[in-house]
N, C-alpha and C positions, 0 to 999 in steps of 0.2 A: 842408118842415110843408104842413100841414091846422087847419081850422076843421070850423065843425057847426053844422048844421042848425036847423030849429028843431026835426025831428024825433029829435033828435042824434046824426043822422048824418054819416059825416066826412066831404067835402071840400072840393077843391084850393083853392086861396088864390087871389084875385078877383085881374084884370088888370085896375087903373085906367085909360083909356081908352082900350083895347086894340083897333086895325085894324089892317086885310086892309096889309099890305106892299109893297111895291112893286115889279116884277116885279124880276128880274136886267136891265140893257141892254148893247146890245150898245159899250162903252166901250174904253177904252187903261186902262190900269193902271201907271203906273210907279215903275221899283224903281231901285235902287244894280246891280244883277248884272241883272239879264231889263228888260222889257216884255211885260205880257201885251197880242197885241192880239185882235176879234173876229179866228176865222179868217175865211179868207178864200183858196179856194182859186185868184185865180189867180199871188197876191200868195209860197203860202206855204207850195206842193207838191212841189213842184221840193227845196228842202230841206231838211220832215222829209224826203222819201224816203231823201235821199240823206241826216240825220244813221239814220233807221233806219236804214238799210244798212250801217253798219260796225257794226251787231247780227251778231257769227259766225255765231246760230241765229239761224232763230227764236221763241226760247221768251219773245221779246220778247210776244207770240201768244197764247201758251195761255194766259192769263186773261181776254182782251179779246177782244168776241162775234166777232171776225174773224180770218182766219187770216194771213199773212206776205203782205203784195201783191208780184203776183213781178214787175208792169210799171206802169210810174207811172203809164203809164194808167188799169190799173186803181183808186191809188190816188186819181188825182185823181176818179171816178166817186161813188170812197168819200167823200172831203173835200166833194162838191157837196152829198154828199144829208144830210152831217152839218153842216157852213155853215147850208142851211137849215132846219133846222128852228128852231124857240121853245123846245121842251124834250126831252133834251140842251142846251142851250144850251153852243156850241166857243165856246175860245178856245184861242188858241195861242203858244209862250211861245220869246219871242226871245233868245238869246245876248249881253250886251252884251260881251264881249269878238270876236265878230267880227260881231255883231251880225245872229247867222243864228239862224230853226227851226230846236226843238231836238225842241220837247215836242208835245203839245195834254194838251188836258183842257176840264171840261165845271161847268155846273150844271145839273141835275138831279131828276126828283121836286120843281119849284119846287113848293109849293105860300103862297102868298102870302098865302090867309085865316088860315089856322095859325104861320105865321111860319115853317115853316120848310126845306128845302134842302142839297142832296149837293153831296158832288163824291166828283166820279165818270166814267166815261173816262181814265182817266187812265193817258198813255203817255209815256215818256220817253225817251227815245232812249239811247243808252250818253254818249255827254258827259257830258246830263243827273243824273244817277243817283248815287247818294251827292250830289249837286253844293249851294255858296249857292246858284246859280239858281233848281234848282226848289225850294229851300223857301220861298225869298223870291216864287215864281208861288204858292206857299199861302199865303203869311202875306198875301200883296196881297188873295189872292178872299175867305178867313175875312176880314182886317179891310174890305172892301168888302161883304160881308155883313152883319157884324156892326154898323158905323158907318157905314155909308153909308144903306147899306136897314131896320137894325132887324130885323133875324130875331132869332129867340130861339129856333132850335134850327139843327145844326151836325151832318149825319153824314157820315160815312164808311162802305159796307160792297163785301163782299169776299167771291169766292169764300173757306172757309175751310182748303182745304189750299194759299190763296195765302200762304206766307209773309214773305215781304219787303213785299207788302200790310199785314198783322200791324201790319209790328214796325216803316212810317213810321204810322200812325193812332197804334202811343203814342206813339211820337217826340215828332211833332206835337201831342200834349196831348188826343188823341181816350179819351172812353174808355172801356170795353168794358161794351157791351150785352143781347148775347148770343147764344145760336146756333140762327140756324132752317133747320130739318130741311129737308134735301127743298126746299128755296124758291122753281126753276129751273131747268130745264131751257135750255139750251146746245151746240150742237156734240154736241151727237146725248149730255151727258149730263147727270147730276143735281150740284145746287152743294148743298150746304150753305152757308146764308147769314151770315155774320158782322156784329157790328152793332160800331159806334163814336156814341159823338156828344160833340157840341163846344157848354155855355149862354152864351146872352147872358150871365150871371155870370160866370163862368169864361172869360171870354174876356180882361177886366186881365190877368189872369196869367198868359195865358200870350202873349199879347203883347207881353207883362216878360219871358219866356223866348228868342219868339221877337226881338223887337232884340236881347236881348243877344248869343246865338248869332250874331247878324246883321253884328255892329259885330266894326270890324277890327281894334279890340283883343283883338278874341276868335279871333285866329291867328297863325302866326309868320311870319315868312319865306319860309319856304317851303310858305306855305296850309295848314297843320296843324294845325286844329282846338285852345283850348285848355283851353274845357270843354265837351263834347257837349251835345245842345239835349236828346239824352234826361234826362240829369238832372237839366236844367234845369226840364224843363216834369214830368218827378217832384217836383218841391217840391213 
């Protein structure tokens, strides 16, 4: 919706009482299926390296900024660098089934003045992919951004050729916004970037979709989902 100013020009709606939002901090998020923890190389490196090692090849890294790590030492060095930063702000995902870390992601491109934040650097090991653990971890990051920190906009961006990431964005309830052509260069190749977003006004309905999907009642005795999250978020 828009209004008009004294010159008859259309302008955006007022945001009463708006002020810069807090920056995300290194806190722990507790879920039923996962525990999201601030990335700690000393605590998480071995478990994450072993979890990534369960992949049969290097395809986990195709659309990330790093290549597959060939040694624990090189992975530890990368984690130390990642954990030291404030933006991106990295977290590890601990699977409650075995209490082991099995994936990482981050808040990034954090803009407190505008209330905009992004989820990026998503690296789910094979045991997390298409699991309740990974889905709940994303839910916890969304809930913290919208409900605790009060951000207005949550973004998801990916290489336009990364079909699983595009599908995940829609499954999680993000809205496609467009294609940024030749947006960046990484690993010596050009990348078109696909943009998705979720707004604070959309979050309550998306939150209910997540909670419905994550409910134990949504899974049969074999652990198979009864209703897909994509169907719930589309509604």
